[in-house]
N, C-alpha and C positions, 0 to 999 in steps of 0.2 A: 503492499501498499504507499510506504515511506517514496517507491520510486516512480509511481503516477504521480505521484505531488509534485516530485521536481520535475517530470518532464510537463506538467502541465504549464510549470510557474518559465521553463524556455523558451515556450510554443505562445504565452504571455508575450514577454518580453521579443518573443519576434514580433508579433504582431503589434506591437506598440513599436519597432525599430520600423520598420513597414507602415505603419499608419503614419506616423509622424515626417518621416520621411531622412531622419538622419538618428542616429545613434547619440547627439547632442541633445537633440533636445525630448525622443525616448526617456533619457537619464532625466532631464528636469521633472517630465510628466511626472513622473516616475518615485521622483525622490535619491533616489540611486544614484554612484561614484557613474560613469562614462568607463572603466575600468571592468568595473564589475557587469555594465551589460555583455561589451564587449567579449569576456569569458562566458556569456550565456551565448554566442554567436558561436563564440568557438567549438562550445559545446554541439550546440546544433551542426554545426556544420562536419566534426567528428563522427559524431552522432549517425549524417546522413551520407556518410563516406560521398564527400558531392560538396562540391562550393553553393555560398551560393548571395545570390546578385540581389544586391536588397536596391 
């Protein structure tokens, strides 16, 4: 169950970045640091085993 929550948070972060158009705006909107957002995107890329273009 814990892993599912992590996945949902990662996808929410991805959605926030896509919706706002940039990592910095997504960080501001979610009250999260830019490095934390970048790490989340990197985790998604690794799990998808491909690059993601935002």
